[in-house]
N, C-alpha and C positions, 0 to 999 in steps of 0.2 A: 253408749246410746241407751235411751230409755225404752224398755219394752212394755212396761205396765205403769199406768197412773193409778195409784192405790185409792182405796175408799177414803173419801173426804180429804184428799191430799191438799186441795186448795180451797176448801170450804171457807166462805166468807171473806176471801181476798178481794176486797172491793177495789183495790188499786190496779188490779190486772186489767189491761186494755185489750191485749191480743195475745194469743198463744199459737205457736207453730210447732208441730211434731213431725219429725222426719219419718222415713220409711221403716224404722225399727219399731215404732209403736204398734202393739198388738191389741191391747184392751185399755178401756177407760173405766175405772172402778165406780162403785156405788157412791152417789152424791159427791163425786170428785171435785166438781166446781160449783156446788150448790151455793146460792146467794152471792155469787161474784157479780155484784150489781153494776160494776163498771166494765165488765167484759163485753167487747163488741164484735170481735172477729176470732174465729177458730179455724186453723188450717191443719189438716191431718193427711199423712202420707198414704201410700197405696197398699200397706199390709195390715191395716186395721181390721180386726175380726169381730170386735164387739164393743158396744157402749152400754154400760150397766144402768140399772134403774135410777132415775132422777139425777143423772150425771150433771145436767146443766139446769136443774130446777131453780127458778128464781133469778136467773140471769136476765133481768128485764131489759138490758141494753143490747143484748145479743141480736145482731141483725144479719150476720153472714157466717155460715159454716161451710167449709170446703172439704169434701170427703173424696179422696182419690181412689180409695179401695172399691172394688166391685162387689165384694160379698161382706156385708157387715150385719151383725145381729144387733137389733135395737131393743133395749129393755123398756120398762114402763115409764111413760111420761118423761122421757129423756130431756126434751126441750120444753117442758111445761112452763107457762107464763112468759113465753117468748113470742108475742103476737106479731112482731115485725120481721121474724126470721125468714131468711132466704137460704135454702140449701142448694149448694152447687155440687154437682157430681157428674159422673159419666152416665150416658143414657142406658147402658147395660147394667148399671149397678142397682143394688137393693135399696140404696138411698133414695132413688127416684120414686120407687113404689112407697117407701116410708113417708116421704113428703106428701104424696097424693092422699094416702090413707089418714094422715093426721092434720090435714088442712094447712100445710106450710107451702109457701111458694117455692117452686123448683126451677132451677136454671142449669142448663148444661155447661160444663166446663169448656171454655174456649181456649185452646192452646195459644200461648204467646211465643214469639220467636226470640230466642236468646241470641245475643250478639257476642262475637269473639272479642270485641273491643272492651267488654266489661271485665275481662280477666287478664291478669298478669302474674308472673312469678316474683316472689319476694327477692329471689336471688337466681341469677342465670349462669353463673360460673362457679365451678367447684373443682377441687383437686381429688383425684382418686385416692381412696383410703382402704379399699378392699371390702368395705361394708356398703349396705344399701344407702342410697341417697334419695331423700324424699323432699323435693322442693315444696315450700308452702305456696299455695295458690291464693291470691288476693282478688276479691271482687270489688270493683269500684261502683257498681250499681246499687243504689240504696234500695233496701227492702228485699233483696235476694238472699235466700238462706241456703247455706250449704247442706247437702244431703236431704233437702226438701225440694228446692228448685233446680238443683244441679248435683251431679256426683262426679268424682274425680277418679281417673284411672292412671296408675303409674306403671312404668315398665319394670321397676325394681332392678335395673341393671346397673351395677356399680362400675362397669368397665369404662375406660376412657373413650371419649368421642361425643357425638351429639345425640341427645336423648329427647324424648317428648312426653309431656303430660297432656292427657286428653280430658276434656270437660264435656259432659253430656247433659243436656236439659232433661229434666224428669218432671213428673206430675203435671203442673200447669204450664211447663215450658218445653218447647222443642228447640233443637239447635245443637251446635257442636263447636268446640274451640280446641285448637292444638297449639300448645305452648312449648317452645324449644329451650333447652338448657345444655350446657357443655360441661364435660368432665375432662380435666387435663391430667396427664400422667404426672405422678409425683416426681420431683427432682431430688435425687439423692445428694446430700451434702457431705463432703469429705473435708474434715478439718486439716489445717496445715500440719498439725502435730502428728496426724496419722499418715499424711501423704509424704512427709519428709523422714527419711531414715537417718537416725542420729548415730554418729560414730564417736560421740564424746566419751562413752564408757569403754571404748576399745583401747587397749594399751599394747604398744609394741616395744619389745626389748631388743634393741639393736646391738647391745654390748656383747662382749665375748662370754662364752660359757665358762 
């Protein structure tokens, strides 16, 4: 997971249309997205601590930034030249105050409900191996991003039986899903050569001494 977007990391990448950073992102560097003229939407998780000077300067198409973190330090002219920008955040966040002080439109994040029907496991039957089994979770809902819109919790139990993967909505989503899978006991195979005792090599001398 990415913790830091470095200085000028995506400068001038006009092909970028949208970016989503999960909860591992902590800081966005100086001029990180400067002159990304095609960038329209930015979504950032709940652990962001700072956006450096001029990070989104010249992103003229940028119209939506979602910041889920409550405490964020904003540098100078972070969103300069973004006249149509709307900042979405929580009412208790520093982003709300930043929007008001810099003339940007602010809207509160409205939580959406996540559906259990959006998720399934790639595989639901396993054989016990003695090691951790971590089934892959698939999301069928378009636009939903793992570790930004939802996070997954495993029980990490390798024992035989029925187990569950839990999916929790985070940031812009509320909701819960519980997905079941089964681990069967491994069957030991015994080959015929091992199961049958051979007497071919045994010799008996019945003659007189």
